[in-house]
N, CA, C and O of each residue as an XYZ file, in Angstrom:
584
protein
N      81.782    112.039     84.827
C      83.039    111.233     84.763
C      83.772    111.396     86.145
O      84.251    110.413     86.712
N      83.847    112.659     86.670
C      84.636    112.630     88.052
C      83.824    112.053     89.033
O      84.424    111.470     89.936
N      82.441    112.077     89.079
C      81.701    111.435     90.090
C      81.946    109.932     90.103
O      82.173    109.287     91.126
N      81.874    109.395     88.769
C      82.139    107.994     88.617
C      83.481    107.487     89.275
O      83.528    106.525     90.041
N      84.639    108.296     88.863
C      85.799    107.919     89.393
C      85.923    108.062     90.813
O      86.535    107.269     91.528
N      85.286    109.160     91.232
C      85.400    109.338     92.702
C      84.647    108.112     93.631
O      85.021    107.662     94.714
N      83.657    107.802     92.955
C      82.777    106.656     93.506
C      83.576    105.317     93.615
O      83.590    104.582     94.602
N      84.248    105.121     92.417
C      85.153    103.810     92.403
C      86.186    104.100     93.346
O      86.348    103.235     94.207
N      86.914    105.093     93.393
C      87.897    105.120     94.494
C      87.303    105.035     96.016
O      87.837    104.342     96.882
N      86.248    105.748     96.214
C      85.639    105.661     97.547
C      85.321    104.173     97.765
O      85.662    103.622     98.811
N      84.734    103.578     96.880
C      84.318    102.084     97.150
C      85.532    101.130     97.396
O      85.438    100.217     98.216
N      86.603    101.339     96.720
C      87.979    100.483     97.007
C      88.508    101.089     98.247
O      89.094    100.317     99.005
N      88.414    102.257     98.571
C      88.904    102.682     99.915
C      88.319    102.123    101.012
O      88.975    101.739    101.980
N      86.876    102.033    100.915
C      86.163    101.405    102.042
C      86.293     99.908    102.101
O      86.131     99.329    103.176
N      86.567     99.277    101.034
C      86.726     97.829    100.979
C      88.070     97.535    101.626
O      88.167     96.598    102.419
N      89.087     98.286    101.323
C      90.468     97.967    102.002
C      90.386     98.358    103.434
O      90.961     97.664    104.273
N      89.631     99.551    103.820
C      89.557     99.705    105.198
C      88.837     98.820    106.065
O      89.190     98.561    107.216
N      87.722     98.317    105.437
C      87.050     97.167    106.132
C      87.816     95.888    106.225
O      87.738     95.161    107.216
N      88.555     95.619    105.185
C      89.388     94.250    105.123
C      90.470     94.444    106.186
O      90.877     93.492    106.852
N      90.919     95.659    106.333
C      92.063     95.789    107.372
C      91.566     95.714    108.792
O      92.241     95.288    109.729
N      90.344     96.159    108.875
C      89.632     96.266    110.391
C      89.367     94.786    110.596
O      89.786     94.232    111.612
N      88.607     94.049    109.561
C      88.397     92.684    109.796
C      89.603     91.788    110.302
O      89.546     91.076    111.305
N      90.720     91.925    109.458
C      91.966     91.196    109.983
C      92.419     91.418    111.106
O      92.837     90.492    111.801
N      92.430     92.782    111.545
C      92.941     93.413    112.788
C      92.058     92.683    113.935
O      92.589     92.204    114.937
N      90.749     92.644    113.712
C      89.909     92.102    114.885
C      90.095     90.676    114.931
O      90.071     90.188    116.061
N      90.293     89.810    113.853
C      90.701     88.542    114.030
C      91.976     88.269    114.718
O      92.025     87.440    115.627
N      92.986     88.914    114.335
C      94.425     89.067    115.052
C      94.250     89.294    116.480
O      94.823     88.566    117.291
N      93.449     90.316    116.864
C      93.330     90.689    118.168
C      92.308     89.828    118.852
O      91.993     90.134    120.002
N      91.790     88.856    118.316
C      90.755     87.921    118.862
C      89.570     88.567    119.412
O      89.001     88.146    120.419
N      89.153     89.716    118.668
C      87.877     90.407    118.896
C      86.768     89.778    117.968
O      85.584     90.031    118.193
N      87.096     89.069    117.063
C      86.136     88.398    116.230
C      86.587     86.959    115.902
O      87.712     86.732    115.457
N      85.714     86.040    116.126
C      86.015     84.563    115.820
C      85.293     84.194    114.741
O      84.080     84.403    114.767
N      85.880     83.597    113.628
C      85.075     83.134    112.481
C      85.260     81.519    112.412
O      84.580     80.895    111.598
N      86.091     80.901    113.183
C      86.339     79.521    113.025
C      85.416     78.721    113.780
O      85.103     79.176    114.880
N      84.891     77.582    113.414
C      83.930     76.788    114.105
C      82.588     77.497    114.559
O      82.093     77.333    115.675
N      82.074     78.277    113.600
C      80.915     78.983    113.857
C      79.952     78.848    112.565
O      80.450     78.575    111.473
N      78.585     79.042    112.714
C      77.788     79.137    111.722
C      78.002     80.431    110.910
O      78.333     81.454    111.509
N      77.817     80.433    109.482
C      77.949     81.512    108.690
C      76.976     82.613    109.137
O      77.322     83.795    109.169
N      75.753     82.192    109.479
C      74.739     83.264    109.808
C      75.233     83.989    110.928
O      75.168     85.218    110.893
N      75.755     83.366    111.994
C      76.204     84.071    113.202
C      77.435     85.045    112.808
O      77.532     86.202    113.217
N      78.265     84.470    112.040
C      79.482     85.375    111.618
C      79.001     86.587    110.879
O      79.465     87.704    111.105
N      78.075     86.357    110.003
C      77.313     87.532    109.214
C      76.812     88.502    110.200
O      77.044     89.701    110.050
N      76.123     88.044    111.222
C      75.515     88.833    112.252
C      76.365     89.772    112.937
O      76.136     90.966    113.127
N      77.618     88.939    113.372
C      78.617     89.814    114.137
C      79.161     90.860    113.253
O      79.381     92.006    113.646
N      79.413     90.374    111.838
C      80.042     91.396    111.015
C      79.126     92.623    110.771
O      79.637     93.732    110.609
N      77.899     92.462    110.744
C      76.790     93.562    110.698
C      76.740     94.276    112.071
O      76.536     95.490    112.082
N      76.885     93.704    113.051
C      77.047     94.496    114.300
C      78.210     95.270    114.652
O      78.185     96.126    115.537
N      79.372     94.941    113.877
C      80.578     95.670    113.930
C      80.561     96.695    112.743
O      81.574     97.344    112.483
N      79.477     96.827    112.073
C      79.308     97.851    111.025
C      80.228     97.556    109.770
O      80.725     98.504    109.161
N      80.444     96.336    109.406
C      81.167     96.037    108.147
C      80.257     96.336    107.063
O      79.059     96.075    107.174
N      80.757     96.880    105.993
C      79.955     97.303    104.855
C      79.791     95.965    103.936
O      80.718     95.176    103.757
N      78.528     95.819    103.394
C      78.366     94.742    102.567
C      78.771     95.354    101.096
O      78.560     96.514    100.740
N      79.404     94.312    100.313
C      79.672     94.688     98.840
C      79.194     93.499     98.062
O      79.579     92.350     98.278
N      78.209     93.899     97.013
C      77.792     92.699     96.223
C      79.029     92.110     95.567
O      80.058     92.765     95.404
N      78.882     90.852     95.201
C      80.043     90.109     94.575
C      80.605     90.756     93.314
O      81.822     90.717     93.130
N      79.802     91.347     92.436
C      80.323     92.074     91.293
C      81.167     93.107     91.731
O      82.310     93.230     91.289
N      80.637     93.925     92.647
C      81.487     95.090     93.141
C      82.873     94.579     93.771
O      83.917     95.169     93.491
N      82.859     93.567     94.552
C      83.985     93.051     95.199
C      85.008     92.542     94.137
O      86.208     92.700     94.360
N      84.560     91.904     92.931
C      85.460     91.507     91.932
C      86.048     92.606     91.290
O      87.248     92.620     91.018
N      85.093     93.760     90.965
C      85.728     94.924     90.405
C      86.789     95.581     91.261
O      87.762     96.140     90.756
N      86.600     95.510     92.479
C      87.547     96.155     93.365
C      88.911     95.453     93.733
O      89.783     95.889     94.485
N      88.896     94.191     92.987
C      90.102     93.459     93.084
C      90.211     92.218     93.888
O      91.315     91.688     94.017
N      89.079     91.679     94.477
C      89.028     90.662     95.256
C      89.091     89.302     94.228
O      88.213     89.086     93.392
N      90.144     88.520     94.408
C      90.297     87.426     93.672
C      90.986     86.251     94.334
O      91.525     85.332     93.717
N      90.913     86.374     95.675
C      91.640     85.300     96.594
C      90.585     84.275     96.605
O      89.410     84.599     96.779
N      90.976     82.949     96.412
C      89.995     81.831     96.597
C      89.544     81.593     97.931
O      90.289     81.962     98.838
N      88.373     81.001     98.238
C      87.827     80.806     99.535
C      88.447     79.318     99.814
O      89.063     78.640     98.991
N      88.173     79.007    101.026
C      88.846     77.455    101.432
C      87.666     76.478    101.139
O      87.871     75.326    100.757
N      86.408     77.002    101.339
C      85.295     76.124    101.042
C      84.863     76.341     99.466
O      85.079     77.394     98.866
N      84.324     75.375     98.979
C      83.897     75.321     97.530
C      82.791     76.639     97.278
O      81.995     77.063     98.116
N      82.966     77.094     96.026
C      82.174     78.168     95.754
C      80.619     77.662     95.332
O      79.669     78.444     95.350
N      80.508     76.406     94.994
C      79.291     75.882     94.563
C      78.282     75.694     95.828
O      77.092     75.386     95.749
N      78.886     75.900     96.787
C      78.032     75.624     98.136
C      76.941     76.860     98.147
O      77.182     78.062     98.035
N      75.690     76.214     98.313
C      74.427     77.275     98.454
C      74.439     77.918     99.782
O      74.519     77.285    100.834
N      74.348     79.341     99.680
C      74.281     80.068    100.800
C      72.880     80.767    101.113
O      72.382     81.596    100.352
N      72.371     80.407    102.150
C      70.907     81.026    102.310
C      71.084     82.400    102.612
O      72.085     82.941    103.080
N      69.778     83.003    102.228
C      69.821     84.513    102.398
C      69.625     84.894    103.888
O      68.854     84.261    104.610
N      70.282     85.850    104.278
C      70.242     86.254    105.827
C      69.008     87.119    105.821
O      68.170     86.891    106.694
N      68.768     88.160    104.878
C      67.567     88.839    104.747
C      67.270     89.187    103.368
O      68.053     88.814    102.494
N      66.171     89.897    103.049
C      65.834     90.040    101.734
C      66.821     90.987    100.966
O      67.077     90.813     99.774
N      67.301     91.886    101.634
C      68.190     92.972    101.031
C      69.593     92.688    100.957
O      70.315     93.367    100.228
N      70.122     91.579    101.768
C      71.555     91.384    101.717
C      71.756     89.863    101.920
O      71.127     89.182    102.729
N      72.749     89.409    101.048
C      72.944     87.843    101.106
C      74.366     87.716    101.928
O      75.064     88.709    102.133
N      74.682     86.563    102.322
C      75.943     86.347    102.778
C      77.071     86.628    101.841
O      78.203     86.901    102.240
N      76.730     86.554    100.589
C      77.747     86.654     99.523
C      78.352     88.205     99.471
O      79.456     88.462     98.991
N      77.496     89.151    100.013
C      77.849     90.544    100.112
C      79.016     90.746    100.958
O      79.683     91.781    100.942
N      79.258     89.704    101.720
C      80.458     89.851    102.739
C      81.501     88.875    102.429
O      82.309     88.502    103.280
N      81.495     88.438    101.171
C      82.509     87.432    100.675
C      83.976     88.055    100.691
O      85.015     87.442    100.937
N      83.838     89.406    100.374
C      85.211     89.937    100.325
C      85.988     90.002    101.520
O      87.196     90.236    101.471
N      85.260     89.773    102.799
C      85.893     89.556    103.961
C      86.052     88.065    104.298
O      87.148     87.633    104.656
N      84.938     87.249    104.185
C      85.038     85.860    104.584
C      85.718     85.097    103.495
O      86.003     83.917    103.703
N      86.000     85.652    102.371
C      86.557     84.842    101.324
C      87.975     85.071    101.291
O      88.629     84.552    100.386
N      88.584     85.846    102.238
C      90.222     86.014    102.228
C      90.828     84.809    102.734
O      90.346     84.155    103.659
N      91.948     84.503    102.084
C      92.648     83.350    102.455
C      93.194     83.410    103.797
O      93.515     84.516    104.233
N      93.347     82.356    104.525
C      93.685     82.156    105.808
C      95.116     82.983    105.979
O      95.332     83.687    106.965
N      95.982     82.826    104.990
C      97.368     83.489    105.335
C      97.214     84.961    105.087
O      98.201     85.677    105.260
N      96.045     85.497    104.689
C      95.878     86.973    104.651
C      95.681     87.496    106.187
O      95.769     88.697    106.443
N      95.417     86.549    107.161
C      95.242     87.138    108.513
C      96.410     87.334    109.309
O      96.594     86.774    110.390
N      97.231     88.165    108.743
C      98.682     88.627    109.442
C      98.766     90.216    109.681
O      97.996     91.052    109.208
N      99.708     90.415    110.397
C     100.069     91.887    110.664
C     100.417     92.355    109.377
O      99.939     93.441    109.049
N     101.229     91.696    108.495
C     101.810     92.172    107.372
C     100.522     92.465    106.403
O     100.580     93.494    105.729
N      99.521     91.746    106.302
C      98.297     92.035    105.484
C      97.676     93.159    105.894
O      97.349     93.979    105.036
N      97.387     93.418    107.327
C      96.882     94.587    107.683
C      97.578     95.876    107.339
O      96.974     96.885    106.975
N      98.897     95.783    107.477
C      99.803     96.955    106.926
C      99.546     97.285    105.566
O      99.396     98.442    105.174
N      99.489     96.141    104.754
C      99.391     96.350    103.268
C      98.059     96.943    102.842
O      97.926     97.783    101.952
N      96.946     96.337    103.680
C      95.577     96.966    103.316
C      95.495     98.374    103.691
O      94.850     99.165    103.002
N      96.141     98.743    104.794
C      96.109    100.171    105.414
C      96.684    100.936    104.331
O      96.082    101.914    103.888
N      98.004    100.503    103.786
C      98.687    101.222    102.917
C      97.929    101.470    101.662
O      97.844    102.612    101.211
N      97.329    100.367    101.030
C      96.431    100.573     99.879
C      95.293    101.450    100.167
O      94.845    102.161     99.267
N      94.760    101.463    101.406
C      93.724    102.342    101.586
C      94.116    103.861    101.457
O      93.458    104.694    100.833
N      95.320    104.103    102.160
C      95.780    105.460    102.174
C      96.225    105.920    100.901
O      96.226    107.132    100.682
N      96.660    104.988     99.901
C      97.043    105.407     98.459
C      95.622    105.791     97.908
O      95.559    106.807     97.216
N      94.529    105.108     98.140
C      93.319    105.417     97.377
C      92.705    106.705     97.882
O      92.072    107.457     97.141
N      92.903    106.926     99.114
C      92.300    108.120     99.886
C      93.179    109.413     99.242
O      92.554    110.453     99.034
N      94.419    109.367     98.968
C      95.304    110.276     98.367
C      94.746    110.600     96.923
O      94.490    111.737     96.527
N      94.585    109.365     96.151
C      94.039    109.550     94.770
C      92.627    110.379     94.843
O      92.397    111.352     94.126
N      91.806    109.904     95.718
C      90.393    110.365     95.784
C      90.444    111.908     96.153
O      89.624    112.692     95.676
N      91.407    112.288     96.989
C      91.401    113.653     97.361
C      92.044    114.564     96.156
O      91.637    115.698     95.903
N      93.020    113.960     95.507
C      93.479    114.634     94.289
C      92.408    114.806     93.297
O      92.262    115.884     92.721
N      91.662    113.803     93.075
C      90.609    113.835     91.985
C      89.604    114.875     92.419
O      89.206    115.705     91.601
N      89.168    114.869     93.686
C      88.160    115.688     94.099
C      88.512    117.341     94.035
O      87.681    118.241     93.921
N      89.911    117.477     94.137
C      90.321    118.785     93.932
C      90.452    119.384     92.478
O      90.772    120.548     92.234
N      90.144    118.375     91.520
C      90.231    118.888     90.144
C      88.742    119.129     89.649
O      87.786    118.513     90.120
N      88.656    119.963     88.782
C      87.390    120.303     88.192
C      87.161    119.333     86.950
O      88.111    118.664     86.545
N      86.045    119.258     86.406
C      85.740    118.568     85.191
C      86.603    118.973     84.080
O      87.147    118.136     83.359
N      86.756    120.362     83.910
C      87.534    120.987     82.951
C      89.074    120.412     83.094
O      89.693    119.992     82.116
N      89.543    120.439     84.245
C      91.070    119.822     84.351
C      91.062    118.366     84.010
O      91.990    117.821     83.414
N      90.023    117.784     84.395
C      90.105    116.167     83.949
C      90.151    116.084     82.276
O      90.897    115.368     81.608
N      89.299    116.873     81.869
C      88.950    116.904     80.376
C      90.395    117.307     79.708
O      90.907    116.604     78.836
N      90.924    118.357     80.143
C      92.319    118.818     79.641
C      93.327    117.900     79.827
O      94.163    117.798     78.929
N      93.433    117.111     80.953
C      94.386    116.017     81.139
C      94.215    114.877     80.251
O      95.170    114.269     79.767
N      92.951    114.582     80.033
C      92.731    113.527     78.958
C      93.111    113.889     77.514
O      93.618    113.072     76.745
N      92.838    115.146     77.196
C      93.259    115.661     75.918
C      94.728    115.675     75.764
O      95.252    115.384     74.689
N      95.427    116.016     76.844
C      96.945    116.194     76.725
C      97.453    114.759     76.518
O      98.227    114.499     75.597
N      97.031    113.868     77.345
C      97.357    112.393     77.191
C      96.934    111.923     75.866
O      97.736    111.117     75.394
N      95.992    112.161     75.173
C      95.539    111.748     73.934
C      96.583    112.336     72.903
O      97.096    111.578     72.080
N      96.937    113.828     72.944
C      97.715    114.295     72.015
C      99.141    113.782     72.149
O      99.835    113.736     71.132
N      99.668    113.366     73.400
C     100.717    112.751     73.456
C     100.901    111.331     72.644
O     101.849    111.101     71.894
N      99.966    110.538     72.890
C      99.907    109.198     72.303
C      99.743    109.367     70.815
O     100.281    108.573     70.043
N      98.981    110.424     70.372
C      98.700    110.670     68.929
C     100.068    111.019     68.196
O     100.371    110.493     67.125
N     100.868    111.940     68.847
C     102.101    112.403     68.436
C     103.058    111.063     68.238
O     103.612    110.855     67.159
N     103.188    110.271     69.249
C     103.943    109.200     69.205
C     103.658    108.328     68.042
O     104.516    107.953     67.244
N     102.310    108.008     67.993
C     101.880    107.138     66.837
C     102.072    107.774     65.499
O     102.345    107.057     64.536
N     101.956    109.010     65.376
C     102.109    109.813     64.014
C     103.577    109.741     63.663
O     103.887    109.792     62.473
N     104.474    109.632     64.559
C     106.037    109.754     64.255
C     106.539    108.270     63.749
O     107.584    108.140     63.112
N     105.695    107.174     64.096
C     106.208    105.948     63.609
C     105.692    105.496     62.460
O     106.092    104.436     61.979
């Protein structure tokens, strides 16, 4: 259980960190995405070591902003192991997300996840079990008094 929770927090932390870095690079004009082929953009993202996240993982981590282009557009595979869709969590961000405010928000969200991850890693499985039991007992007592 602890490993699963830690993995979920780590994945979300990495996603927010990558999104903040992506937006920062666009704002600083270190990365250009407009008027370029998707395959070239994906190559640049890989060269800059942006992590791929499969679509199902990106949705689980909270990505729900619509893309400017239609979703039914077929995307060619870049290689056998990773499709362009694995970088949609970056390329699917709305244009209004490319601001200094969004960078600050993403960095804040990443810092919050890192704090939660560190707190989780400091707990033993027994601590987690006891916390769950305490919460269950509190809820059970509330329900039994009604």
